[in-house]
Each structure stands twice: as structure tokens, then as C-alpha cells.
C-alpha positions as CSV (number, residue, x, y, z in Angstrom):
1,M,135.2,113.3,126.1
2,S,134.4,110.6,123.7
3,L,131.8,110.9,121.0
4,D,129.9,107.8,122.3
5,N,129.1,109.5,125.5
6,A,128.1,112.8,124.0
7,Y,124.5,113.9,124.6
8,D,122.4,113.7,121.5
9,P,118.9,115.2,122.0
10,I,117.8,114.1,118.6
11,D,118.1,110.5,119.6
12,E,115.8,111.0,122.6
13,T,113.1,112.6,120.4
14,R,113.5,110.1,117.6
15,A,112.9,107.0,119.9
16,P,109.3,107.9,120.7
17,I,108.5,108.6,117.1
18,V,109.9,105.3,116.0
19,E,107.9,103.5,118.7
20,H,104.7,105.3,117.5
21,L,105.4,104.3,113.9
22,R,106.0,100.7,114.9
23,E,102.7,100.7,116.9
24,L,100.9,102.2,113.9
25,R,102.4,99.5,111.6
26,D,101.3,96.7,114.0
27,R,97.8,98.0,114.3
28,L,97.5,98.5,110.6
29,V,98.6,95.0,110.0
30,R,96.0,93.7,112.6
31,A,93.3,95.7,111.0
32,A,94.2,94.5,107.5
33,L,94.3,90.9,108.7
34,A,90.9,91.3,110.3
35,L,89.5,92.7,107.0
36,F,91.1,89.9,105.1
37,I,89.5,87.3,107.4
38,G,86.2,89.1,107.1
39,I,86.4,89.1,103.3
40,V,87.1,85.3,103.3
41,V,84.0,84.7,105.4
42,G,82.1,87.2,103.3
43,M,83.0,85.2,100.2
44,V,81.0,82.3,101.6
45,F,77.9,84.5,101.9
46,A,78.5,86.8,98.9
47,K,76.1,84.9,96.6
48,P,73.2,84.8,99.0
49,F,73.8,88.5,99.8
50,L,73.7,89.3,96.0
51,E,70.5,87.3,95.6
52,L,69.0,89.3,98.4
53,L,70.0,92.6,96.8
54,I,68.6,91.7,93.3
55,S,65.4,90.0,94.6
56,P,63.3,93.1,94.2
57,L,64.1,93.0,90.5
58,Q,63.0,89.4,90.0
59,G,60.1,89.0,87.6
60,V,60.4,92.6,86.5
61,T,63.7,93.0,84.8
62,Q,67.1,91.3,84.6
63,L,70.5,92.8,85.2
64,Q,72.9,93.0,82.3
65,L,76.6,92.4,82.3
66,L,78.3,95.0,80.2
67,K,81.9,93.8,80.8
68,P,83.4,90.3,80.8
69,T,84.8,90.6,84.4
70,E,81.8,92.5,85.8
71,N,80.3,89.5,87.5
72,I,83.6,88.6,89.3
73,I,84.1,92.2,90.4
74,T,80.5,92.4,91.7
75,Y,81.0,89.1,93.6
76,F,84.1,90.5,95.4
77,K,82.5,93.8,96.1
78,A,79.7,91.9,97.9
79,A,82.4,90.0,99.9
80,L,84.1,93.2,100.7
81,I,81.0,94.8,102.1
82,L,80.2,91.8,104.3
83,G,83.9,91.5,105.4
84,A,83.9,95.2,106.4
85,I,80.8,94.7,108.5
86,L,82.4,91.7,110.3
87,A,85.8,93.3,110.8
88,A,84.4,96.8,111.7
89,P,84.5,96.4,115.6
90,F,88.1,95.2,115.5
91,I,89.3,97.8,113.1
92,I,87.6,100.6,115.0
93,Y,89.2,99.3,118.2
94,Q,92.6,99.4,116.7
95,I,92.1,103.0,115.6
96,I,90.9,104.1,119.0
97,A,93.7,102.3,120.8
98,F,96.3,104.1,118.7
99,I,94.7,107.6,119.0
100,V,93.9,107.3,122.7
101,P,96.8,105.3,124.2
102,G,96.8,104.1,127.8
103,L,93.1,103.1,128.1
104,T,92.0,102.0,131.5
105,K,90.4,98.6,132.2
106,K,87.1,100.4,132.5
107,E,87.4,102.2,129.2
108,K,88.5,98.9,127.5
109,R,85.4,97.1,128.9
110,M,83.3,100.0,127.6
111,L,84.8,99.6,124.1
112,Y,84.1,95.9,124.2
113,I,80.4,96.7,124.6
114,V,80.2,99.8,122.3
115,L,82.1,98.4,119.3
116,P,79.9,95.3,118.8
117,M,76.9,97.4,119.3
118,A,78.1,99.7,116.5
119,A,78.5,96.7,114.2
120,V,75.1,95.4,115.2
121,L,73.5,98.9,114.5
122,F,75.3,99.1,111.1
123,A,74.3,95.6,110.1
124,T,70.7,96.3,111.2
125,G,70.7,99.4,109.0
126,V,72.0,97.5,106.1
127,A,69.4,94.8,106.6
128,F,66.6,97.3,107.0
129,S,67.6,99.1,103.8
130,A,68.0,95.9,101.8
131,L,64.9,94.1,103.0
132,I,62.4,97.0,103.4
133,V,63.4,100.3,101.9
134,L,65.1,99.0,98.7
135,P,62.1,96.8,97.5
136,F,59.7,99.7,98.3
137,T,61.9,102.1,96.3
138,L,62.4,99.8,93.3
139,R,58.7,99.1,93.1
140,Y,58.1,102.8,92.9
141,L,60.8,103.4,90.3
142,Q,59.7,100.5,88.1
143,T,56.1,101.7,87.9
144,F,57.0,105.3,87.0
145,L,56.7,106.0,83.2
146,T,56.8,102.4,82.3
147,D,54.6,103.2,79.3
148,L,57.6,105.2,77.9
149,F,60.7,103.4,79.1
150,K,61.7,99.8,79.6
151,A,63.7,99.1,82.8
152,E,67.1,97.4,82.1
153,Y,69.8,98.0,84.5
154,S,73.5,97.1,84.3
155,V,75.0,95.1,87.1
156,G,77.7,97.6,87.9
157,Y,75.4,100.6,88.1
158,Y,72.8,98.8,90.1
159,M,75.3,97.5,92.7
160,S,76.9,100.9,93.1
161,F,73.3,102.3,93.6
162,V,72.5,99.7,96.2
163,A,75.9,99.8,97.9
164,N,75.7,103.6,98.4
165,F,72.2,103.4,99.7
166,V,72.7,100.6,102.2
167,L,76.0,102.2,103.3
168,W,74.5,105.5,104.2
169,V,71.5,103.9,105.9
170,G,73.9,101.7,107.9
171,I,75.9,104.8,108.9
172,A,72.6,106.6,109.9
173,F,71.7,103.8,112.2
174,E,74.8,104.8,114.3
175,L,72.8,107.8,115.5
176,P,72.3,106.5,119.1
177,L,76.1,106.0,119.6
178,V,76.9,109.4,118.3
179,I,74.4,111.0,120.6
180,A,75.8,109.0,123.6
181,L,79.3,109.9,122.6
182,L,78.5,113.6,122.5
183,A,76.9,113.4,125.9
184,R,79.9,111.4,127.3
185,L,82.2,114.2,126.1
186,G,80.0,116.8,127.7
187,V,79.3,118.5,124.4
188,V,75.5,118.2,125.0
189,T,73.5,117.4,128.0
190,P,70.4,115.2,128.3
191,N,68.3,118.2,129.2
192,Q,69.5,120.0,126.0
193,L,68.6,117.0,123.9
194,Y,65.1,116.7,125.4
195,S,64.4,120.5,125.0
196,T,65.5,120.5,121.3
197,W,63.5,117.5,120.2
198,R,61.5,119.6,117.6
199,Y,64.8,120.6,115.9
200,A,65.9,117.0,116.0
201,I,62.8,115.9,114.0
202,V,63.6,118.5,111.4
203,V,67.3,117.3,111.2
204,V,66.2,113.6,111.0
205,A,63.7,114.5,108.3
206,I,66.5,116.2,106.3
207,L,68.9,113.3,106.8
208,A,66.2,110.8,105.6
209,A,65.5,113.0,102.5
210,V,69.3,113.0,101.7
211,I,69.6,109.3,102.2
212,T,66.7,108.1,100.2
213,P,67.3,107.8,96.4
214,T,63.9,109.0,95.4
215,P,62.2,112.3,96.2
216,D,58.8,110.9,97.1
217,P,57.7,111.4,100.8
218,F,56.6,107.8,101.2
219,T,60.1,106.4,100.9
220,M,61.5,109.2,103.0
221,S,58.9,108.3,105.7
222,V,60.0,104.6,105.7
223,V,63.5,105.7,106.6
224,M,62.5,108.6,108.9
225,V,60.4,106.5,111.3
226,P,63.2,104.1,112.5
227,L,65.6,107.1,112.6
228,L,63.3,108.8,115.1
229,G,63.2,105.6,117.1
230,L,67.0,105.5,117.1
231,Y,67.1,109.2,118.3
232,A,64.8,108.2,121.2
233,L,67.2,105.4,122.0
234,G,70.1,107.9,121.8
235,L,68.4,110.1,124.4
236,L,68.1,107.1,126.7
237,M,71.7,106.2,126.2
238,A,72.8,109.8,126.7
239,R,71.3,109.9,130.2
240,F,73.4,107.0,131.3
241,A,76.6,108.2,129.4
242,Y,76.5,111.9,130.3
243,R,79.5,113.3,132.0
244,P,79.7,117.1,132.8
245,R,82.8,118.9,131.5
246,E,83.4,120.6,134.9
247,R,83.7,117.2,136.6
248,S,86.1,115.9,134.0
249,A,88.2,119.1,134.3
250,A,88.3,118.8,138.1
251,K,89.5,115.2,138.0
252,S,92.3,116.1,135.6
253,K,93.5,118.9,137.9
254,G,93.4,116.6,140.9
């Protein structure tokens, strides 16, 4: 018997691995390309975005550049944030398509609805934090002990402070989709969500306290109120998305 016709079990197991690696490479390239395109678009709106973020400081204090390249780095950070928001639906789709192969047409249609909704919720959270919560917080910080200290912020520190704040608020605004996903997987039921609303208020209050950069209850309340509204939206979405575990298991056995 020739060696060419010999049975090699290693080759059979190696082929699927190679195919998965190729698919991973292709999806990473697509995700990187989407992020690059998003950054290019974000560069167009980076300056207005920066003007929006520093607008609460106008007339009160001026940001200082402590490094020669800090202005350029800050500009590209703003473009990166905008690009990530624009490319997020496509990147998340590539991740889900790789982790869960063989999606049905119905599941793909659902993703086409859910992923843009996730991007809209994230962008809404960023806009809410930048336009409402951030000015409110900075006004409070700039009036605290002003007789002892003069407020002068560096660009790098201020942008890191703002970026972390708006990022976590944007993530918190994904709350309705998280609730709907848990209901879809059968982890929680709509009745359980309705019966535990008191505990949900406590959890939302803790989340708002962690997100807000100041310990005062006023800023926490500004963040907490829309989160409670998003939780109510999540309850409504959970009622439509819920799928019992028993039914899913029965279908898989059939």
C-alpha cells in the first residue's frame, strides 16, 4: 500500500481548524476595515465632537496642553470614539457570526434589527452623558471650594475623564437589550422581572452611583431616571423576546 493512500486522521482534524482560522482571519479583517472606515468618517466630525465635550468649560477655565503632541492625540482619540460607535453594529455582527455559525435567515434578520438598535442606544447614552450629565457634573465640581482652588485641567486628563464617563453611560444604555437577551435565552421570565422590580430599582441605583463621577445624589438621580425608563423598556422587550427553556430543549430533541 502506498503512502499516498494511507489514512491520516490528523489531516481530517486539521482541515476544520484551518477553515476556522481562515474564517476568523476574514472576519477580523472585515471588522478592522469597518473600524478604519468609521475612524475616517469620525475624523470629519472629531473637532465638533471635541467642541461639544469641552463646551461646559467655556467661560470658566481653559484646558492646558502639557505635551507637544497632546492635541493631535486627543483629536485621534475623538475620531476613534466616533469610529467605534459607527462600526459597532458591523463588528458585533462579525463576532456573533463567528461564535454562532449557521445562523438561520430569521436569526440574521433579527440581528439586522438588534445590532443597529444597540448602536442607537449606545450613541443615545453618549449624547445624554455629554449634553446633560456632563455639564451638570462640571458645574457642580467648578463651584466646589472655588475660594481655595483654581480649576485648571490638562487636556489629556480631562479627555480621559470624559471618555470613561460617556463610555460607561453608553454601555449602561444597553440595558434593555441585555434584559431581552436574557429572556430570549430563558434565563429569566417576564413574570420574574415584574415581580423583582423593587430589587431592580436598587441595582439601577447602585449602577448609577458607580457610573457618576461625583458622589452627590443629584447627579446620580440624573443618570438613574433614564436607566429606570430603559429598564421598563427592557421589560416590554422581554415579553416579546421570551422563549422558555423547555420549548427550546424539546425542539432540539425533535
